[in-house]
PDBQT receptor file of N, H, CA, C and O in Angstrom, charges set to zero:
ATOM      1  N   UNK A   1      19.303  10.284 -13.544  1.00  0.00    +0.000 N 
ATOM      2  CA  UNK A   1      20.505  10.367 -12.755  1.00  0.00    +0.000 C 
ATOM      3  C   UNK A   1      20.502   9.267 -11.706  1.00  0.00    +0.000 C 
ATOM      4  O   UNK A   1      19.453   8.734 -11.346  1.00  0.00    +0.000 OA
ATOM      5  N   UNK A   2      21.688   8.939 -11.225  1.00  0.00    +0.000 N 
ATOM      6  H   UNK A   2      22.540   9.372 -11.518  1.00  0.00    +0.000 HD
ATOM      7  CA  UNK A   2      21.810   7.920 -10.187  1.00  0.00    +0.000 C 
ATOM      8  C   UNK A   2      21.921   8.594  -8.829  1.00  0.00    +0.000 C 
ATOM      9  O   UNK A   2      22.731   9.499  -8.631  1.00  0.00    +0.000 OA
ATOM     10  N   UNK A   3      21.102   8.144  -7.910  1.00  0.00    +0.000 N 
ATOM     11  H   UNK A   3      20.443   7.409  -8.071  1.00  0.00    +0.000 HD
ATOM     12  CA  UNK A   3      21.103   8.646  -6.539  1.00  0.00    +0.000 C 
ATOM     13  C   UNK A   3      21.583   7.502  -5.654  1.00  0.00    +0.000 C 
ATOM     14  O   UNK A   3      21.013   6.411  -5.683  1.00  0.00    +0.000 OA
ATOM     15  N   UNK A   4      22.623   7.746  -4.872  1.00  0.00    +0.000 N 
ATOM     16  H   UNK A   4      23.086   8.632  -4.848  1.00  0.00    +0.000 HD
ATOM     17  CA  UNK A   4      23.167   6.725  -3.978  1.00  0.00    +0.000 C 
ATOM     18  C   UNK A   4      22.879   7.106  -2.537  1.00  0.00    +0.000 C 
ATOM     19  O   UNK A   4      23.247   8.190  -2.083  1.00  0.00    +0.000 OA
ATOM     20  N   UNK A   5      22.224   6.213  -1.830  1.00  0.00    +0.000 N 
ATOM     21  H   UNK A   5      21.926   5.333  -2.199  1.00  0.00    +0.000 HD
ATOM     22  CA  UNK A   5      21.897   6.441  -0.428  1.00  0.00    +0.000 C 
ATOM     23  C   UNK A   5      22.385   5.268   0.406  1.00  0.00    +0.000 C 
ATOM     24  O   UNK A   5      22.387   4.126  -0.054  1.00  0.00    +0.000 OA
ATOM     25  N   UNK A   6      22.793   5.551   1.622  1.00  0.00    +0.000 N 
ATOM     26  H   UNK A   6      22.792   6.478   1.996  1.00  0.00    +0.000 HD
ATOM     27  CA  UNK A   6      23.180   4.496   2.563  1.00  0.00    +0.000 C 
ATOM     28  C   UNK A   6      22.036   4.351   3.557  1.00  0.00    +0.000 C 
ATOM     29  O   UNK A   6      21.594   5.324   4.168  1.00  0.00    +0.000 OA
ATOM     30  N   UNK A   7      21.566   3.112   3.706  1.00  0.00    +0.000 N 
ATOM     31  H   UNK A   7      21.926   2.322   3.210  1.00  0.00    +0.000 HD
ATOM     32  CA  UNK A   7      20.460   2.821   4.623  1.00  0.00    +0.000 C 
ATOM     33  C   UNK A   7      20.985   1.795   5.635  1.00  0.00    +0.000 C 
ATOM     34  O   UNK A   7      20.813   0.590   5.452  1.00  0.00    +0.000 OA
ATOM     35  N   UNK A   8      21.634   2.290   6.717  1.00  0.00    +0.000 N 
ATOM     36  H   UNK A   8      21.773   3.268   6.867  1.00  0.00    +0.000 HD
ATOM     37  CA  UNK A   8      22.300   1.382   7.660  1.00  0.00    +0.000 C 
ATOM     38  C   UNK A   8      21.367   0.426   8.398  1.00  0.00    +0.000 C 
ATOM     39  O   UNK A   8      21.820  -0.588   8.929  1.00  0.00    +0.000 OA
ATOM     40  N   UNK A   9      20.088   0.729   8.437  1.00  0.00    +0.000 N 
ATOM     41  H   UNK A   9      19.720   1.552   8.006  1.00  0.00    +0.000 HD
ATOM     42  CA  UNK A   9      19.151  -0.135   9.168  1.00  0.00    +0.000 C 
ATOM     43  C   UNK A   9      18.653  -1.324   8.344  1.00  0.00    +0.000 C 
ATOM     44  O   UNK A   9      17.913  -2.157   8.866  1.00  0.00    +0.000 OA
ATOM     45  N   UNK A  10      19.045  -1.421   7.062  1.00  0.00    +0.000 N 
ATOM     46  H   UNK A  10      19.647  -0.744   6.638  1.00  0.00    +0.000 HD
ATOM     47  CA  UNK A  10      18.654  -2.585   6.248  1.00  0.00    +0.000 C 
ATOM     48  C   UNK A  10      19.490  -3.787   6.660  1.00  0.00    +0.000 C 
ATOM     49  O   UNK A  10      20.720  -3.738   6.626  1.00  0.00    +0.000 OA
ATOM     50  N   UNK A  11      18.815  -4.875   7.052  1.00  0.00    +0.000 N 
ATOM     51  H   UNK A  11      17.816  -4.915   7.080  1.00  0.00    +0.000 HD
ATOM     52  CA  UNK A  11      19.556  -6.062   7.483  1.00  0.00    +0.000 C 
ATOM     53  C   UNK A  11      19.111  -7.347   6.781  1.00  0.00    +0.000 C 
ATOM     54  O   UNK A  11      19.778  -8.375   6.900  1.00  0.00    +0.000 OA
ATOM     55  N   UNK A  12      17.996  -7.302   6.051  1.00  0.00    +0.000 N 
ATOM     56  H   UNK A  12      17.454  -6.467   5.954  1.00  0.00    +0.000 HD
ATOM     57  CA  UNK A  12      17.488  -8.535   5.442  1.00  0.00    +0.000 C 
ATOM     58  C   UNK A  12      16.760  -8.224   4.133  1.00  0.00    +0.000 C 
ATOM     59  O   UNK A  12      16.585  -7.064   3.760  1.00  0.00    +0.000 OA
ATOM     60  N   UNK A  13      16.344  -9.289   3.449  1.00  0.00    +0.000 N 
ATOM     61  H   UNK A  13      16.487 -10.231   3.752  1.00  0.00    +0.000 HD
ATOM     62  CA  UNK A  13      15.615  -9.119   2.193  1.00  0.00    +0.000 C 
ATOM     63  C   UNK A  13      14.295  -8.391   2.404  1.00  0.00    +0.000 C 
ATOM     64  O   UNK A  13      13.854  -7.641   1.534  1.00  0.00    +0.000 OA
ATOM     65  N   UNK A  14      13.667  -8.606   3.545  1.00  0.00    +0.000 N 
ATOM     66  H   UNK A  14      14.026  -9.215   4.252  1.00  0.00    +0.000 HD
ATOM     67  CA  UNK A  14      12.418  -7.910   3.848  1.00  0.00    +0.000 C 
ATOM     68  C   UNK A  14      12.631  -6.406   3.935  1.00  0.00    +0.000 C 
ATOM     69  O   UNK A  14      11.810  -5.624   3.456  1.00  0.00    +0.000 OA
ATOM     70  N   UNK A  15      13.743  -6.008   4.551  1.00  0.00    +0.000 N 
ATOM     71  H   UNK A  15      14.410  -6.643   4.940  1.00  0.00    +0.000 HD
ATOM     72  CA  UNK A  15      14.086  -4.582   4.624  1.00  0.00    +0.000 C 
ATOM     73  C   UNK A  15      14.296  -4.024   3.214  1.00  0.00    +0.000 C 
ATOM     74  O   UNK A  15      13.808  -2.944   2.883  1.00  0.00    +0.000 OA
ATOM     75  N   UNK A  16      15.021  -4.770   2.399  1.00  0.00    +0.000 N 
ATOM     76  H   UNK A  16      15.417  -5.648   2.668  1.00  0.00    +0.000 HD
ATOM     77  CA  UNK A  16      15.294  -4.327   1.033  1.00  0.00    +0.000 C 
ATOM     78  C   UNK A  16      13.998  -4.166   0.249  1.00  0.00    +0.000 C 
ATOM     79  O   UNK A  16      13.852  -3.219  -0.524  1.00  0.00    +0.000 OA
ATOM     80  N   UNK A  17      13.061  -5.083   0.444  1.00  0.00    +0.000 N 
ATOM     81  H   UNK A  17      13.180  -5.852   1.072  1.00  0.00    +0.000 HD
ATOM     82  CA  UNK A  17      11.775  -4.997  -0.245  1.00  0.00    +0.000 C 
ATOM     83  C   UNK A  17      10.986  -3.775   0.226  1.00  0.00    +0.000 C 
ATOM     84  O   UNK A  17      10.362  -3.088  -0.583  1.00  0.00    +0.000 OA
ATOM     85  N   UNK A  18      11.014  -3.507   1.524  1.00  0.00    +0.000 N 
ATOM     86  H   UNK A  18      11.521  -4.065   2.180  1.00  0.00    +0.000 HD
ATOM     87  CA  UNK A  18      10.321  -2.341   2.069  1.00  0.00    +0.000 C 
ATOM     88  C   UNK A  18      10.900  -1.055   1.494  1.00  0.00    +0.000 C 
ATOM     89  O   UNK A  18      10.155  -0.146   1.128  1.00  0.00    +0.000 OA
ATOM     90  N   UNK A  19      12.230  -0.976   1.415  1.00  0.00    +0.000 N 
ATOM     91  H   UNK A  19      12.835  -1.715   1.712  1.00  0.00    +0.000 HD
ATOM     92  CA  UNK A  19      12.888   0.207   0.863  1.00  0.00    +0.000 C 
ATOM     93  C   UNK A  19      12.554   0.356  -0.621  1.00  0.00    +0.000 C 
ATOM     94  O   UNK A  19      12.292   1.463  -1.089  1.00  0.00    +0.000 OA
ATOM     95  N   UNK A  20      12.560  -0.748  -1.356  1.00  0.00    +0.000 N 
ATOM     96  H   UNK A  20      12.772  -1.648  -0.975  1.00  0.00    +0.000 HD
ATOM     97  CA  UNK A  20      12.215  -0.700  -2.780  1.00  0.00    +0.000 C 
ATOM     98  C   UNK A  20      10.796  -0.181  -2.975  1.00  0.00    +0.000 C 
ATOM     99  O   UNK A  20      10.557   0.659  -3.842  1.00  0.00    +0.000 OA
ATOM    100  N   UNK A  21       9.858  -0.673  -2.179  1.00  0.00    +0.000 N 
ATOM    101  H   UNK A  21      10.052  -1.356  -1.475  1.00  0.00    +0.000 HD
ATOM    102  CA  UNK A  21       8.471  -0.205  -2.278  1.00  0.00    +0.000 C 
ATOM    103  C   UNK A  21       8.370   1.281  -1.961  1.00  0.00    +0.000 C 
ATOM    104  O   UNK A  21       7.604   2.000  -2.603  1.00  0.00    +0.000 OA
ATOM    105  N   UNK A  22       9.134   1.747  -0.976  1.00  0.00    +0.000 N 
ATOM    106  H   UNK A  22       9.756   1.162  -0.455  1.00  0.00    +0.000 HD
ATOM    107  CA  UNK A  22       9.126   3.169  -0.627  1.00  0.00    +0.000 C 
ATOM    108  C   UNK A  22       9.631   4.012  -1.798  1.00  0.00    +0.000 C 
ATOM    109  O   UNK A  22       9.064   5.059  -2.108  1.00  0.00    +0.000 OA
ATOM    110  N   UNK A  23      10.700   3.547  -2.442  1.00  0.00    +0.000 N 
ATOM    111  H   UNK A  23      11.160   2.696  -2.190  1.00  0.00    +0.000 HD
ATOM    112  CA  UNK A  23      11.244   4.255  -3.605  1.00  0.00    +0.000 C 
ATOM    113  C   UNK A  23      10.200   4.314  -4.716  1.00  0.00    +0.000 C 
ATOM    114  O   UNK A  23      10.020   5.353  -5.352  1.00  0.00    +0.000 OA
ATOM    115  N   UNK A  24       9.516   3.204  -4.946  1.00  0.00    +0.000 N 
ATOM    116  H   UNK A  24       9.662   2.360  -4.430  1.00  0.00    +0.000 HD
ATOM    117  CA  UNK A  24       8.523   3.133  -6.023  1.00  0.00    +0.000 C 
ATOM    118  C   UNK A  24       7.310   4.030  -5.762  1.00  0.00    +0.000 C 
ATOM    119  O   UNK A  24       6.604   4.392  -6.703  1.00  0.00    +0.000 OA
ATOM    120  N   UNK A  25       7.053   4.399  -4.487  1.00  0.00    +0.000 N 
ATOM    121  H   UNK A  25       7.627   4.104  -3.722  1.00  0.00    +0.000 HD
ATOM    122  CA  UNK A  25       5.953   5.328  -4.220  1.00  0.00    +0.000 C 
ATOM    123  C   UNK A  25       6.295   6.724  -4.721  1.00  0.00    +0.000 C 
ATOM    124  O   UNK A  25       5.401   7.505  -5.045  1.00  0.00    +0.000 OA
ATOM    125  N   UNK A  26       7.583   7.040  -4.786  1.00  0.00    +0.000 N 
ATOM    126  H   UNK A  26       8.310   6.405  -4.522  1.00  0.00    +0.000 HD
ATOM    127  CA  UNK A  26       8.025   8.341  -5.289  1.00  0.00    +0.000 C 
ATOM    128  C   UNK A  26       8.074   8.324  -6.810  1.00  0.00    +0.000 C 
ATOM    129  O   UNK A  26       7.597   9.252  -7.464  1.00  0.00    +0.000 OA
ATOM    130  N   UNK A  27       8.654   7.260  -7.373  1.00  0.00    +0.000 N 
ATOM    131  H   UNK A  27       9.041   6.507  -6.842  1.00  0.00    +0.000 HD
ATOM    132  CA  UNK A  27       8.789   7.130  -8.830  1.00  0.00    +0.000 C 
ATOM    133  C   UNK A  27       8.593   5.659  -9.189  1.00  0.00    +0.000 C 
ATOM    134  O   UNK A  27       9.488   4.836  -8.998  1.00  0.00    +0.000 OA
ATOM    135  N   UNK A  28       7.421   5.344  -9.706  1.00  0.00    +0.000 N 
ATOM    136  H   UNK A  28       6.693   6.013  -9.861  1.00  0.00    +0.000 HD
ATOM    137  CA  UNK A  28       7.086   3.971 -10.053  1.00  0.00    +0.000 C 
ATOM    138  C   UNK A  28       7.963   3.376 -11.131  1.00  0.00    +0.000 C 
ATOM    139  O   UNK A  28       8.029   2.155 -11.274  1.00  0.00    +0.000 OA
ATOM    140  N   UNK A  29       8.647   4.231 -11.902  1.00  0.00    +0.000 N 
ATOM    141  H   UNK A  29       8.594   5.223 -11.785  1.00  0.00    +0.000 HD
ATOM    142  CA  UNK A  29       9.519   3.761 -12.974  1.00  0.00    +0.000 C 
ATOM    143  C   UNK A  29      10.988   3.714 -12.560  1.00  0.00    +0.000 C 
ATOM    144  O   UNK A  29      11.844   3.343 -13.364  1.00  0.00    +0.000 OA
ATOM    145  N   UNK A  30      11.286   4.083 -11.325  1.00  0.00    +0.000 N 
ATOM    146  H   UNK A  30      10.591   4.385 -10.672  1.00  0.00    +0.000 HD
ATOM    147  CA  UNK A  30      12.675   4.113 -10.858  1.00  0.00    +0.000 C 
ATOM    148  C   UNK A  30      13.288   2.719 -10.904  1.00  0.00    +0.000 C 
ATOM    149  O   UNK A  30      12.620   1.719 -10.640  1.00  0.00    +0.000 OA
ATOM    150  N   UNK A  31      14.571   2.672 -11.245  1.00  0.00    +0.000 N 
ATOM    151  H   UNK A  31      15.114   3.484 -11.460  1.00  0.00    +0.000 HD
ATOM    152  CA  UNK A  31      15.324   1.422 -11.185  1.00  0.00    +0.000 C 
ATOM    153  C   UNK A  31      16.080   1.429  -9.865  1.00  0.00    +0.000 C 
ATOM    154  O   UNK A  31      16.795   2.381  -9.553  1.00  0.00    +0.000 OA
ATOM    155  N   UNK A  32      15.917   0.361  -9.095  1.00  0.00    +0.000 N 
ATOM    156  H   UNK A  32      15.336  -0.413  -9.349  1.00  0.00    +0.000 HD
ATOM    157  CA  UNK A  32      16.490   0.291  -7.750  1.00  0.00    +0.000 C 
ATOM    158  C   UNK A  32      17.451  -0.889  -7.662  1.00  0.00    +0.000 C 
ATOM    159  O   UNK A  32      17.106  -2.011  -8.032  1.00  0.00    +0.000 OA
ATOM    160  N   UNK A  33      18.653  -0.627  -7.170  1.00  0.00    +0.000 N 
ATOM    161  H   UNK A  33      18.934   0.285  -6.869  1.00  0.00    +0.000 HD
ATOM    162  CA  UNK A  33      19.636  -1.682  -6.949  1.00  0.00    +0.000 C 
ATOM    163  C   UNK A  33      20.089  -1.586  -5.496  1.00  0.00    +0.000 C 
ATOM    164  O   UNK A  33      20.610  -0.554  -5.071  1.00  0.00    +0.000 OA
ATOM    165  N   UNK A  34      19.892  -2.659  -4.736  1.00  0.00    +0.000 N 
ATOM    166  H   UNK A  34      19.469  -3.497  -5.081  1.00  0.00    +0.000 HD
ATOM    167  CA  UNK A  34      20.226  -2.660  -3.318  1.00  0.00    +0.000 C 
ATOM    168  C   UNK A  34      21.320  -3.679  -3.040  1.00  0.00    +0.000 C 
ATOM    169  O   UNK A  34      21.245  -4.832  -3.467  1.00  0.00    +0.000 OA
ATOM    170  N   UNK A  35      22.341  -3.229  -2.314  1.00  0.00    +0.000 N 
ATOM    171  H   UNK A  35      22.403  -2.293  -1.968  1.00  0.00    +0.000 HD
ATOM    172  CA  UNK A  35      23.418  -4.108  -1.857  1.00  0.00    +0.000 C 
ATOM    173  C   UNK A  35      23.317  -4.180  -0.333  1.00  0.00    +0.000 C 
ATOM    174  O   UNK A  35      23.716  -3.252   0.371  1.00  0.00    +0.000 OA
ATOM    175  N   UNK A  36      22.780  -5.294   0.165  1.00  0.00    +0.000 N 
ATOM    176  H   UNK A  36      22.456  -6.048  -0.406  1.00  0.00    +0.000 HD
ATOM    177  CA  UNK A  36      22.589  -5.442   1.615  1.00  0.00    +0.000 C 
ATOM    178  C   UNK A  36      23.910  -5.459   2.382  1.00  0.00    +0.000 C 
ATOM    179  O   UNK A  36      23.977  -4.956   3.504  1.00  0.00    +0.000 OA
ATOM    180  N   UNK A  37      24.958  -6.031   1.793  1.00  0.00    +0.000 N 
ATOM    181  H   UNK A  37      24.903  -6.440   0.882  1.00  0.00    +0.000 HD
ATOM    182  CA  UNK A  37      26.242  -6.109   2.496  1.00  0.00    +0.000 C 
ATOM    183  C   UNK A  37      26.792  -4.720   2.810  1.00  0.00    +0.000 C 
ATOM    184  O   UNK A  37      27.263  -4.471   3.919  1.00  0.00    +0.000 OA
ATOM    185  N   UNK A  38      26.730  -3.817   1.830  1.00  0.00    +0.000 N 
ATOM    186  H   UNK A  38      26.348  -4.019   0.929  1.00  0.00    +0.000 HD
ATOM    187  CA  UNK A  38      27.244  -2.459   2.041  1.00  0.00    +0.000 C 
ATOM    188  C   UNK A  38      26.148  -1.494   2.485  1.00  0.00    +0.000 C 
ATOM    189  O   UNK A  38      26.421  -0.343   2.827  1.00  0.00    +0.000 OA
ATOM    190  N   UNK A  39      24.893  -1.982   2.474  1.00  0.00    +0.000 N 
ATOM    191  H   UNK A  39      24.672  -2.916   2.196  1.00  0.00    +0.000 HD
ATOM    192  CA  UNK A  39      23.721  -1.189   2.866  1.00  0.00    +0.000 C 
ATOM    193  C   UNK A  39      23.514   0.026   1.956  1.00  0.00    +0.000 C 
ATOM    194  O   UNK A  39      23.036   1.073   2.393  1.00  0.00    +0.000 OA
ATOM    195  N   UNK A  40      23.885  -0.138   0.679  1.00  0.00    +0.000 N 
ATOM    196  H   UNK A  40      24.273  -0.988   0.324  1.00  0.00    +0.000 HD
ATOM    197  CA  UNK A  40      23.743   0.940  -0.292  1.00  0.00    +0.000 C 
ATOM    198  C   UNK A  40      22.525   0.721  -1.183  1.00  0.00    +0.000 C 
ATOM    199  O   UNK A  40      22.213  -0.401  -1.583  1.00  0.00    +0.000 OA
ATOM    200  N   UNK A  41      21.850   1.828  -1.481  1.00  0.00    +0.000 N 
ATOM    201  H   UNK A  41      22.104   2.739  -1.156  1.00  0.00    +0.000 HD
ATOM    202  CA  UNK A  41      20.711   1.823  -2.387  1.00  0.00    +0.000 C 
ATOM    203  C   UNK A  41      21.058   2.756  -3.541  1.00  0.00    +0.000 C 
ATOM    204  O   UNK A  41      21.301   3.943  -3.325  1.00  0.00    +0.000 OA
ATOM    205  N   UNK A  42      21.082   2.232  -4.760  1.00  0.00    +0.000 N 
ATOM    206  H   UNK A  42      20.884   1.267  -4.935  1.00  0.00    +0.000 HD
ATOM    207  CA  UNK A  42      21.317   3.035  -5.956  1.00  0.00    +0.000 C 
ATOM    208  C   UNK A  42      19.992   3.152  -6.697  1.00  0.00    +0.000 C 
ATOM    209  O   UNK A  42      19.353   2.148  -7.013  1.00  0.00    +0.000 OA
ATOM    210  N   UNK A  43      19.586   4.387  -6.969  1.00  0.00    +0.000 N 
ATOM    211  H   UNK A  43      20.105   5.203  -6.712  1.00  0.00    +0.000 HD
ATOM    212  CA  UNK A  43      18.293   4.646  -7.598  1.00  0.00    +0.000 C 
ATOM    213  C   UNK A  43      18.517   5.419  -8.888  1.00  0.00    +0.000 C 
ATOM    214  O   UNK A  43      19.163   6.467  -8.885  1.00  0.00    +0.000 OA
ATOM    215  N   UNK A  44      17.983   4.902  -9.990  1.00  0.00    +0.000 N 
ATOM    216  H   UNK A  44      17.458   4.051  -9.992  1.00  0.00    +0.000 HD
ATOM    217  CA  UNK A  44      18.010   5.611 -11.272  1.00  0.00    +0.000 C 
ATOM    218  C   UNK A  44      16.673   6.315 -11.422  1.00  0.00    +0.000 C 
ATOM    219  O   UNK A  44      15.644   5.674 -11.638  1.00  0.00    +0.000 OA
ATOM    220  N   UNK A  45      16.694   7.644 -11.306  1.00  0.00    +0.000 N 
ATOM    221  H   UNK A  45      17.529   8.164 -11.130  1.00  0.00    +0.000 HD
ATOM    222  CA  UNK A  45      15.446   8.396 -11.377  1.00  0.00    +0.000 C 
ATOM    223  C   UNK A  45      15.749   9.875 -11.564  1.00  0.00    +0.000 C 
ATOM    224  O   UNK A  45      16.840  10.345 -11.240  1.00  0.00    +0.000 OA
ATOM    225  N   UNK A  46      14.770  10.599 -12.089  1.00  0.00    +0.000 N 
ATOM    226  H   UNK A  46      13.884  10.217 -12.353  1.00  0.00    +0.000 HD
ATOM    227  CA  UNK A  46      14.888  12.050 -12.220  1.00  0.00    +0.000 C 
ATOM    228  C   UNK A  46      14.328  12.769 -10.996  1.00  0.00    +0.000 C 
ATOM    229  O   UNK A  46      14.463  13.988 -10.882  1.00  0.00    +0.000 OA
ATOM    230  N   UNK A  47      13.703  12.030 -10.081  1.00  0.00    +0.000 N 
ATOM    231  H   UNK A  47      13.594  11.041 -10.174  1.00  0.00    +0.000 HD
ATOM    232  CA  UNK A  47      13.133  12.642  -8.872  1.00  0.00    +0.000 C 
ATOM    233  C   UNK A  47      14.259  13.089  -7.935  1.00  0.00    +0.000 C 
ATOM    234  O   UNK A  47      15.401  12.650  -8.069  1.00  0.00    +0.000 OA
ATOM    235  N   UNK A  48      13.926  13.956  -7.001  1.00  0.00    +0.000 N 
ATOM    236  H   UNK A  48      12.999  14.313  -6.893  1.00  0.00    +0.000 HD
ATOM    237  CA  UNK A  48      14.939  14.510  -6.101  1.00  0.00    +0.000 C 
ATOM    238  C   UNK A  48      15.388  13.490  -5.056  1.00  0.00    +0.000 C 
ATOM    239  O   UNK A  48      14.590  12.673  -4.597  1.00  0.00    +0.000 OA
ATOM    240  N   UNK A  49      16.666  13.541  -4.682  1.00  0.00    +0.000 N 
ATOM    241  H   UNK A  49      17.314  14.205  -5.055  1.00  0.00    +0.000 HD
ATOM    242  CA  UNK A  49      17.158  12.649  -3.629  1.00  0.00    +0.000 C 
ATOM    243  C   UNK A  49      16.380  12.826  -2.322  1.00  0.00    +0.000 C 
ATOM    244  O   UNK A  49      16.137  11.857  -1.603  1.00  0.00    +0.000 OA
ATOM    245  N   UNK A  50      15.997  14.048  -2.026  1.00  0.00    +0.000 N 
ATOM    246  H   UNK A  50      16.194  14.835  -2.610  1.00  0.00    +0.000 HD
ATOM    247  CA  UNK A  50      15.265  14.323  -0.790  1.00  0.00    +0.000 C 
ATOM    248  C   UNK A  50      13.938  13.574  -0.745  1.00  0.00    +0.000 C 
ATOM    249  O   UNK A  50      13.527  13.098   0.314  1.00  0.00    +0.000 OA
ATOM    250  N   UNK A  51      13.269  13.469  -1.888  1.00  0.00    +0.000 N 
ATOM    251  H   UNK A  51      13.602  13.856  -2.748  1.00  0.00    +0.000 HD
ATOM    252  CA  UNK A  51      11.977  12.777  -1.908  1.00  0.00    +0.000 C 
ATOM    253  C   UNK A  51      12.148  11.297  -1.576  1.00  0.00    +0.000 C 
ATOM    254  O   UNK A  51      11.299  10.709  -0.906  1.00  0.00    +0.000 OA
ATOM    255  N   UNK A  52      13.242  10.692  -2.043  1.00  0.00    +0.000 N 
ATOM    256  H   UNK A  52      13.932  11.169  -2.587  1.00  0.00    +0.000 HD
ATOM    257  CA  UNK A  52      13.507   9.289  -1.718  1.00  0.00    +0.000 C 
ATOM    258  C   UNK A  52      13.900   9.135  -0.250  1.00  0.00    +0.000 C 
ATOM    259  O   UNK A  52      13.475   8.189   0.414  1.00  0.00    +0.000 OA
ATOM    260  N   UNK A  53      14.709  10.063   0.254  1.00  0.00    +0.000 N 
ATOM    261  H   UNK A  53      15.054  10.831  -0.285  1.00  0.00    +0.000 HD
ATOM    262  CA  UNK A  53      15.097  10.016   1.669  1.00  0.00    +0.000 C 
ATOM    263  C   UNK A  53      13.859  10.080   2.559  1.00  0.00    +0.000 C 
ATOM    264  O   UNK A  53      13.745   9.322   3.522  1.00  0.00    +0.000 OA
ATOM    265  N   UNK A  54      12.937  10.977   2.240  1.00  0.00    +0.000 N 
ATOM    266  H   UNK A  54      13.030  11.593   1.457  1.00  0.00    +0.000 HD
ATOM    267  CA  UNK A  54      11.708  11.116   3.030  1.00  0.00    +0.000 C 
ATOM    268  C   UNK A  54      10.867   9.845   2.975  1.00  0.00    +0.000 C 
ATOM    269  O   UNK A  54      10.337   9.407   3.996  1.00  0.00    +0.000 OA
ATOM    270  N   UNK A  55      10.741   9.254   1.794  1.00  0.00    +0.000 N 
ATOM    271  H   UNK A  55      11.171   9.610   0.964  1.00  0.00    +0.000 HD
ATOM    272  CA  UNK A  55       9.929   8.041   1.642  1.00  0.00    +0.000 C 
ATOM    273  C   UNK A  55      10.531   6.874   2.424  1.00  0.00    +0.000 C 
ATOM    274  O   UNK A  55       9.805   6.108   3.057  1.00  0.00    +0.000 OA
ATOM    275  N   UNK A  56      11.846   6.739   2.380  1.00  0.00    +0.000 N 
ATOM    276  H   UNK A  56      12.437   7.361   1.866  1.00  0.00    +0.000 HD
ATOM    277  CA  UNK A  56      12.513   5.641   3.092  1.00  0.00    +0.000 C 
ATOM    278  C   UNK A  56      12.417   5.856   4.602  1.00  0.00    +0.000 C 
ATOM    279  O   UNK A  56      12.185   4.908   5.352  1.00  0.00    +0.000 OA
ATOM    280  N   UNK A  57      12.593   7.089   5.041  1.00  0.00    +0.000 N 
ATOM    281  H   UNK A  57      12.781   7.859   4.431  1.00  0.00    +0.000 HD
ATOM    282  CA  UNK A  57      12.466   7.406   6.465  1.00  0.00    +0.000 C 
ATOM    283  C   UNK A  57      11.045   7.141   6.949  1.00  0.00    +0.000 C 
ATOM    284  O   UNK A  57      10.842   6.687   8.075  1.00  0.00    +0.000 OA
ATOM    285  N   UNK A  58      10.066   7.426   6.099  1.00  0.00    +0.000 N 
ATOM    286  H   UNK A  58      10.231   7.795   5.185  1.00  0.00    +0.000 HD
ATOM    287  CA  UNK A  58       8.657   7.240   6.470  1.00  0.00    +0.000 C 
ATOM    288  C   UNK A  58       8.305   5.776   6.734  1.00  0.00    +0.000 C 
ATOM    289  O   UNK A  58       7.360   5.492   7.470  1.00  0.00    +0.000 OA
ATOM    290  N   UNK A  59       9.060   4.842   6.139  1.00  0.00    +0.000 N 
ATOM    291  H   UNK A  59       9.828   5.072   5.541  1.00  0.00    +0.000 HD
ATOM    292  CA  UNK A  59       8.788   3.417   6.385  1.00  0.00    +0.000 C 
ATOM    293  C   UNK A  59       9.684   2.847   7.489  1.00  0.00    +0.000 C 
ATOM    294  O   UNK A  59       9.750   1.633   7.679  1.00  0.00    +0.000 OA
ATOM    295  N   UNK A  60      10.373   3.738   8.218  1.00  0.00    +0.000 N 
ATOM    296  H   UNK A  60      10.319   4.725   8.064  1.00  0.00    +0.000 HD
ATOM    297  CA  UNK A  60      11.089   3.315   9.414  1.00  0.00    +0.000 C 
ATOM    298  C   UNK A  60      12.575   3.054   9.279  1.00  0.00    +0.000 C 
ATOM    299  O   UNK A  60      13.178   2.470  10.179  1.00  0.00    +0.000 OA
ATOM    300  N   UNK A  61      13.182   3.472   8.173  1.00  0.00    +0.000 N 
ATOM    301  H   UNK A  61      12.691   3.946   7.441  1.00  0.00    +0.000 HD
ATOM    302  CA  UNK A  61      14.619   3.259   7.995  1.00  0.00    +0.000 C 
ATOM    303  C   UNK A  61      15.360   4.586   8.014  1.00  0.00    +0.000 C 
ATOM    304  O   UNK A  61      14.851   5.609   7.555  1.00  0.00    +0.000 OA
ATOM    305  N   UNK A  62      16.576   4.547   8.557  1.00  0.00    +0.000 N 
ATOM    306  H   UNK A  62      16.989   3.716   8.930  1.00  0.00    +0.000 HD
ATOM    307  CA  UNK A  62      17.432   5.729   8.569  1.00  0.00    +0.000 C 
ATOM    308  C   UNK A  62      18.160   5.828   7.236  1.00  0.00    +0.000 C 
ATOM    309  O   UNK A  62      18.460   4.817   6.602  1.00  0.00    +0.000 OA
ATOM    310  N   UNK A  63      18.440   7.070   6.815  1.00  0.00    +0.000 N 
ATOM    311  H   UNK A  63      18.196   7.891   7.330  1.00  0.00    +0.000 HD
ATOM    312  CA  UNK A  63      19.157   7.298   5.563  1.00  0.00    +0.000 C 
ATOM    313  C   UNK A  63      20.356   8.195   5.841  1.00  0.00    +0.000 C 
ATOM    314  O   UNK A  63      20.228   9.238   6.481  1.00  0.00    +0.000 OA
ATOM    315  N   UNK A  64      21.528   7.776   5.350  1.00  0.00    +0.000 N 
ATOM    316  H   UNK A  64      21.631   6.928   4.829  1.00  0.00    +0.000 HD
ATOM    317  CA  UNK A  64      22.743   8.582   5.435  1.00  0.00    +0.000 C 
ATOM    318  C   UNK A  64      23.204   8.892   4.020  1.00  0.00    +0.000 C 
ATOM    319  O   UNK A  64      22.765   8.265   3.056  1.00  0.00    +0.000 OA
ATOM    320  N   UNK A  65      24.093   9.865   3.912  1.00  0.00    +0.000 N 
ATOM    321  H   UNK A  65      24.450  10.375   4.695  1.00  0.00    +0.000 HD
ATOM    322  CA  UNK A  65      24.697  10.137   2.611  1.00  0.00    +0.000 C 
ATOM    323  C   UNK A  65      25.620   8.973   2.262  1.00  0.00    +0.000 C 
ATOM    324  O   UNK A  65      26.356   8.479   3.117  1.00  0.00    +0.000 OA
ATOM    325  N   UNK A  66      25.579   8.544   1.021  1.00  0.00    +0.000 N 
ATOM    326  H   UNK A  66      24.981   8.945   0.327  1.00  0.00    +0.000 HD
ATOM    327  CA  UNK A  66      26.409   7.405   0.588  1.00  0.00    +0.000 C 
ATOM    328  C   UNK A  66      27.827   7.864   0.312  1.00  0.00    +0.000 C 
ATOM    329  O   UNK A  66      28.676   7.054  -0.061  1.00  0.00    +0.000 OA
TER     330      UNK A  66
């Protein structure tokens, strides 16, 4: 399933890389698509949205509903 999250604190490629790594700690096979302009993260995974929200928050980024 596709999980869409808004990460308003992402401002650069480094932020996007940090968020991608956080997602991969939950599901190493997840497909991640990040749009920095809209600050949206689309994740293809069977894992729960909450697990991704927690992982992204743990690396210092805020998560809102997309």
